[in-house]
C-alpha positions, -999 to 999 in steps of 0.1 A, spaced: 27 -290 515 43 -325 527 70 -334 511 62 -369 525 45 -381 494 37 -375 455 22 -395 427 28 -386 390 0 -405 366 -13 -429 389 27 -439 393 37 -438 438 72 -419 434 76 -405 469 64 -420 501 81 -418 533 63 -442 557 73 -472 530 108 -463 529 115 -459 565 98 -495 571 115 -510 543 152 -491 557 146 -504 596 141 -535 586 174 -537 567 190 -518 597 197 -484 581 191 -457 604 166 -434 587 159 -401 607 124 -398 596 91 -397 615 66 -400 587 26 -397 592 14 -426 608 -19 -425 592 -1 -424 553 -9 -460 545 -40 -461 553 -51 -433 535 -37 -445 506 -54 -479 511 -26 -499 516 -20 -529 545 13 -523 564 43 -523 547 62 -553 548 90 -554 518 94 -544 480 89 -581 471 56 -585 492 43 -553 487 53 -554 449 65 -514 454 63 -493 424 101 -501 414 98 -536 418 99 -557 388 106 -600 387 124 -595 361 149 -574 373 162 -588 409 186 -556 420 148 -536 421 140 -556 456 172 -540 471 158 -510 463 143 -497 496 121 -466 487 122 -427 482 121 -406 514 109 -369 508 135 -340 524 118 -312 511 96 -295 481 92 -260 472 68 -242 450 38 -250 462 38 -215 483 39 -189 460 15 -177 440 22 -178 404 -2 -148 398 15 -117 383 11 -84 366 26 -61 344 18 -24 344 20 -4 321 25 35 326 7 60 318 23 95 303 13 112 333 10 98 372 1 63 376 -4 32 358 -29 9 341 -22 -22 365 -32 -46 336 -49 -81 337 -32 -109 360 -22 -133 344 -11 -170 360 21 -184 349 29 -221 351 44 -232 384 75 -247 393 79 -275 418 112 -284 433 117 -319 452 145 -332 474 143 -368 484 163 -393 496 171 -424 473 174 -452 500 191 -486 484 201 -519 494 235 -518 477 254 -498 445 236 -521 419 202 -513 439 208 -478 439 218 -478 399 184 -491 392 167 -477 418 179 -441 396 169 -457 363 136 -462 379 130 -426 392 138 -410 361 116 -433 338 89 -425 363 90 -392 366 86 -387 329 50 -397 336 24 -416 312 31 -427 281 -3 -413 267 5 -376 284 25 -364 252 25 -324 258 -6 -320 284 13 -336 309 2 -356 339 -24 -353 368 -2 -350 405 -16 -360 437 4 -349 470 -12 -347 507 -13 -309 525 -8 -324 554 -9 -356 573 -36 -372 562 -65 -388 584 -92 -399 556 -71 -394 528 -94 -372 506 -96 -340 528 -59 -338 527 -53 -348 491 -45 -320 460 -44 -325 424 -21 -306 402 -27 -312 367 -7 -308 329 25 -319 353 58 -327 338 89 -332 347 115 -297 343 146 -309 354 152 -348 363 171 -365 390 204 -355 398 225 -369 428 238 -343 447 253 -364 475 261 -401 487 266 -418 519 276 -451 519 271 -474 547 291 -500 569 266 -526 560 268 -516 520 238 -498 520 233 -464 502 217 -430 509 213 -410 476 202 -377 480 183 -367 446 169 -334 433 147 -329 408 116 -306 392 82 -305 381 64 -280 362 25 -274 361 10 -264 334 -23 -257 349 -9 -237 377 -39 -238 403 -38 -262 430 -72 -287 433 -90 -306 460 -116 -328 454 -150 -325 441 -172 -311 472 -195 -337 490 -233 -330 480 -248 -360 497 -268 -369 471 -274 -405 458 -257 -427 433 -228 -399 437 -247 -373 421 -255 -390 390 -289 -382 374 -311 -403 350 -320 -380 316 -343 -403 301 -374 -399 325 -371 -359 317 -399 -341 311 -411 -339 273 -404 -301 259 -415 -289 224 -414 -291 198 -390 -257 209 -358 -243 191 -336 -233 224 -320 -211 206 -347 -189 202 -353 -176 240 -320 -155 233 -332 -134 207 -358 -123 230 -334 -114 260 -330 -80 268 -291 -56 272 -288 -31 296 -296 6 277 -265 28 287 -283 54 313 -261 84 306 -268 87 266 -283 124 262 -316 116 242 -311 149 222 -275 140 217 -282 107 203 -253 80 195 -244 78 158 -259 44 146 -230 13 141 -229 -7 108 -244 -37 104 -222 -64 122 -211 -92 101 -225 -125 103 -212 -146 126 -195 -177 110 -215 -206 120 -205 -245 122 -226 -268 98 -225 -296 125 -243 -271 152 -280 -279 156 -304 -257 148 -341 -255 146 -373 -271 165 -374 -302 181 -388 -320 210 -366 -329 239 -363 -340 273 -356 -317 301 -338 -326 337 -330 -306 366 -297 -315 387 -298 -293 418 -258 -290 432 -256 -280 466 -222 -283 483 -227 -296 523 -196 -276 531 -182 -253 508 -150 -231 518 -157 -193 517 -127 -180 504 -119 -204 475 -138 -205 438 -149 -233 423 -150 -250 386 -170 -274 376 -170 -307 361 -200 -321 334 -198 -360 330 -223 -375 307 -229 -410 301 -249 -413 267 -262 -448 272 -273 -479 250 -282 -456 223 -269 -424 206 -275 -391 225 -280 -359 196 -283 -323 207 -271 -320 242 -275 -285 258 -263 -281 295 -268 -247 311 -258 -234 347 -275 -214 368 -258 -199 401 -280 -207 429 -262 -192 462 -292 -198 485 -290 -238 478 -335 -235 468 -351 -258 448 -341 -259 415 -379 -267 399 -406 -245 372 -390 -226 344 -356 -209 345 -345 -179 329 -320 -188 299 -310 -152 298 -299 -156 337 -276 -184 329 -237 -185 334 -233 -202 300 -244 -231 284 -226 -262 269 -238 -277 237 -227 -313 220 -244 -321 188 -234 -360 193 -224 -387 216 -218 -427 202 -237 -454 226 -219 -459 256 -198 -424 255 -188 -407 285 -185 -373 280 -159 -351 306 -161 -313 305 -134 -305 330 -135 -272 345 -99 -280 357 -80 -286 328 -102 -267 306 -108 -297 280 -133 -319 272 -128 -354 261 -153 -384 252 -144 -417 260 -156 -446 238 -160 -488 247 -144 -506 215 -151 -541 209 -138 -564 221 -120 -549 247 -101 -512 253 -115 -477 248 -108 -445 228 -106 -415 236 -114 -380 212 -120 -345 217 -155 -338 210 -166 -298 199 -182 -281 223 -201 -250 215 -214 -220 240 -249 -203 240 -262 -203 203 -235 -224 184 -207 -191 197 -174 -197 216 -181 -219 250 -161 -198 277 -154 -219 313 -171 -207 341 -156 -201 376 -172 -192 406 -154 -172 425 -181 -170 453 -199 -199 480 -226 -211 454 -250 -240 442 -259 -251 412 -294 -255 394 -284 -274 361 -309 -275 331 -301 -308 302 -319 -310 276 -316 -340 248 -332 -347 222 -360 -369 223 -360 -403 205 -319 -403 210 -317 -400 252 -312 -434 262 -333 -447 293 -304 -454 309 -286 -418 302 -278 -402 331 -255 -372 338 -240 -355 373 -220 -319 378 -193 -316 404 -179 -286 420 -140 -285 426 -125 -261 447 -92 -245 438 -63 -222 453 -34 -204 442 -10 -215 469 -12 -246 494 
């Protein structure tokens, strides 16, 4: 993984290209050959100086901030080791039960060079670095998003990688300081971060769909009256083939009724049904993918939203009646307020609703997501290359003409 760039919670922490330009402009010898296309990949103009460029650390209220010349990446460790581990349980006889594989958190150790024009600027630079590594004030215990590049970027997207639930583990520590004759100071600094979500994610796969994949829901096929859950009563479970008909198994005691949420919508209704086809143009063969569902409620409240996923490895057309018994999973949401945006994010396994506030601002909350028939929602992971057929149901009369939805597929890996 490239050590020359890293941002945390949207704040640039390491940028070797920026630091090299600022240092050389001050006559500070820096032995660095940063990626030539890094500024363009970030959408930056050619770097000039911290004040002109409004560098991340520059603060007009702190004059010495103009003397901070950047953070140059020297090295990073933690991306090239897999977080997978097992704890085998030894059998009484030979061998062991290897147990389930699990992923622990990922630890990332950075070594950087903080370049400053003088001692005062160095002091402020360390203050800024310690503060920036604390991440967003809204992150709480969950952590923030971290962005890096796998190699020197060309187009800025193909090489971009994301980590989630990232927070500082060990704050910045100066391990070496060099004082130059010009008064400039070079400080070698180390710090470490922890990623609670251990996977390394790529950008969502391109599908070539119009409007960035957003599909209108208001004009969907009218279905009903029907109970979307009733079909599961007709799903057939595979019968054990090794049961001796002359020696049947004893009957099981009746199962207790499953607890049901009073907020989960049930019964007959009339729905708008829309189909979404996701066929990635260029999908990695060896990387698993997770879906990210986004729904815009539009100009009216949305009720009884149901989203079903089917794998479509051949990339065929998604049309006609799809068998709910063969679906990978269901997402059921009882209510979305008008103008709200729902995101069910398989990357972090969390869902969030964003609601615009009057006169300005946005409020966020965590909705209750149900699985099939109001049960537990299981986050799907697609281990093989596949497209998706997605069926979206929403109650007629509560589906705005401008309601839209889309599904993204995001590849992930254990090392990078």
